[in-house]
C-alpha positions as CSV (number, residue, x, y, z in Angstrom):
1,M,0.0,0.0,0.0
2,N,2.9,2.3,0.7
3,K,4.0,1.7,-2.9
4,W,0.6,2.8,-4.2
5,K,0.6,6.0,-2.1
6,M,4.1,6.9,-3.3
7,S,3.2,6.3,-7.0
8,G,0.0,8.3,-6.6
9,L,1.9,11.2,-4.9
10,V,4.4,11.3,-7.8
11,I,1.6,11.3,-10.4
12,L,-0.3,13.9,-8.6
13,S,2.8,16.1,-8.2
14,T,3.6,15.8,-11.9
15,L,0.1,16.8,-12.9
16,L,0.1,19.8,-10.6
17,L,3.5,21.0,-11.7
18,S,2.8,20.6,-15.4
19,A,-0.2,22.9,-15.0
20,C,2.1,25.7,-13.8
21,S,4.3,25.8,-16.9
22,V,5.8,29.1,-18.1
23,D,3.9,30.8,-20.9
24,S,6.5,31.3,-23.7
25,N,4.7,34.7,-24.6
26,A,4.8,36.0,-21.0
27,D,7.1,38.8,-22.0
28,Q,4.5,40.1,-24.4
29,L,2.0,40.6,-21.6
30,Y,4.0,43.4,-20.1
31,K,4.2,46.9,-21.7
32,Q,7.4,47.0,-23.8
33,P,9.0,50.5,-24.0
34,K,9.2,51.9,-27.5
35,P,12.6,53.7,-27.8
36,L,12.6,57.3,-28.9
37,S,14.9,58.5,-31.7
38,A,16.0,62.0,-32.4
39,H,17.5,63.7,-35.5
40,V,19.2,66.9,-34.3
41,M,19.8,69.4,-37.1
42,L,22.4,72.1,-36.5
43,P,23.7,74.9,-38.7
44,E,26.7,74.0,-40.8
45,N,28.6,77.2,-40.2
46,I,28.2,79.0,-36.9
47,E,29.8,82.4,-36.5
48,P,30.7,83.8,-33.1
49,Q,28.3,86.4,-31.6
50,S,25.4,84.9,-33.6
51,T,22.0,83.4,-32.7
52,Q,21.2,80.1,-34.4
53,V,18.1,78.0,-34.8
54,L,18.5,74.5,-33.4
55,E,16.1,71.8,-34.5
56,V,15.3,68.3,-33.5
57,H,12.9,65.8,-35.1
58,V,11.7,63.4,-32.4
59,M,10.3,60.0,-33.4
60,Q,8.9,56.8,-31.9
61,E,8.1,53.8,-34.0
62,N,8.8,55.8,-37.2
63,K,6.1,58.4,-36.2
64,T,6.7,62.0,-35.3
65,V,6.3,62.7,-31.5
66,D,4.3,65.9,-31.1
67,D,3.5,65.6,-27.4
68,A,6.9,65.5,-25.7
69,K,6.9,66.7,-22.0
70,I,10.3,68.3,-22.4
71,V,12.6,69.2,-25.3
72,Q,15.4,71.4,-24.3
73,F,18.8,72.3,-25.8
74,N,21.7,72.7,-23.3
75,V,24.6,74.5,-24.9
76,W,28.0,75.1,-23.4
77,K,31.5,75.9,-24.5
78,K,34.0,73.0,-24.1
79,D,36.4,75.1,-21.9
80,D,33.5,76.5,-19.8
81,P,31.3,73.6,-18.8
82,E,29.8,75.4,-15.8
83,K,28.2,78.1,-18.0
84,V,25.3,76.2,-19.6
85,Q,22.7,78.0,-21.8
86,A,19.4,76.0,-21.5
87,V,16.8,76.9,-24.1
88,K,13.4,75.2,-24.2
89,A,12.3,74.1,-27.6
90,N,8.8,74.5,-29.0
91,Y,6.9,72.2,-31.3
92,N,6.6,73.7,-34.7
93,G,5.1,71.5,-37.5
94,G,7.1,68.3,-37.1
95,M,10.2,69.8,-35.4
96,Y,11.1,71.1,-32.0
97,T,13.0,74.4,-32.4
98,A,14.8,76.8,-30.2
99,K,17.3,79.6,-30.6
100,A,20.8,79.6,-28.9
101,T,23.5,82.3,-28.9
102,F,27.1,81.4,-29.5
103,E,29.3,84.2,-28.1
104,D,32.9,83.2,-28.9
105,D,35.0,81.1,-31.2
106,G,35.5,77.6,-29.9
107,V,34.2,74.1,-29.5
108,Y,30.7,73.8,-28.1
109,Y,28.5,70.9,-27.0
110,I,24.8,70.8,-27.6
111,K,22.9,68.2,-25.5
112,T,19.3,67.8,-26.5
113,D,17.2,66.7,-23.4
114,I,14.1,64.9,-24.6
115,N,11.5,63.4,-22.3
116,A,8.4,62.0,-24.1
117,R,6.0,59.1,-23.6
118,G,7.9,57.6,-20.6
119,E,11.3,57.6,-22.4
120,H,14.2,60.0,-21.8
121,I,17.1,60.5,-24.2
122,L,20.0,62.9,-24.3
123,P,21.8,63.0,-27.6
124,T,24.9,65.2,-27.5
125,Q,26.8,66.8,-30.4
126,Q,29.9,68.8,-30.8
127,V,30.0,71.9,-33.0
128,A,32.7,74.3,-34.1
129,V,32.0,78.0,-33.8
130,G,34.2,80.5,-35.8
131,K,37.9,80.0,-36.0
132,L,39.4,77.2,-33.9
133,S,43.0,76.8,-32.6
134,K,45.0,73.8,-33.7
135,E,44.5,72.2,-30.3
136,E,40.7,72.7,-30.6
137,L,40.7,71.2,-34.2
138,R,42.5,68.1,-32.9
139,S,40.0,67.7,-30.1
140,L,37.0,67.7,-32.4
141,Q,35.4,64.3,-32.5
142,P,34.5,62.9,-35.9
143,A,30.9,63.2,-36.9
144,E,28.7,60.3,-35.9
145,N,28.3,58.9,-39.4
146,E,32.1,58.9,-39.9
147,T,32.8,56.8,-36.8
148,H,31.0,53.6,-37.9
149,H,33.1,52.5,-40.9
150,H,33.7,48.8,-40.9
151,H,36.7,47.5,-42.8
152,S,36.9,43.8,-43.6
153,H,40.3,42.2,-43.6
154,H,40.8,39.2,-45.8
């Protein structure tokens, strides 16, 4: 009789445990974040003591985001990181735009602070304003699309 009880317990346990299997689609039951993307457009040539229009096109799932909570450009000169010019961007027909002033020659950083639909991204770019010293020219980082060349070696 002990043998029958043990066999019954094993069969009952197997049945109960098999009913609790993991759903292979369980991850789809939870909200998946949809990443934001941003295409920041900056003027090609920026002269010192000028005000420039900065633009960013914010997208999510290949659709324009027109309801961002925050879109702001933070601009600072490389050798003066404590002095940040923060300018709030406004939505204007597909683009968020703002104006920033560039006082002096030099290398500047432009960080675009974007908060929309539960996502937060901070794309940062480097721009040259006016005439740069040899040291500043050397410190310039290559543009994003130039840093991703893949060379195959056979």
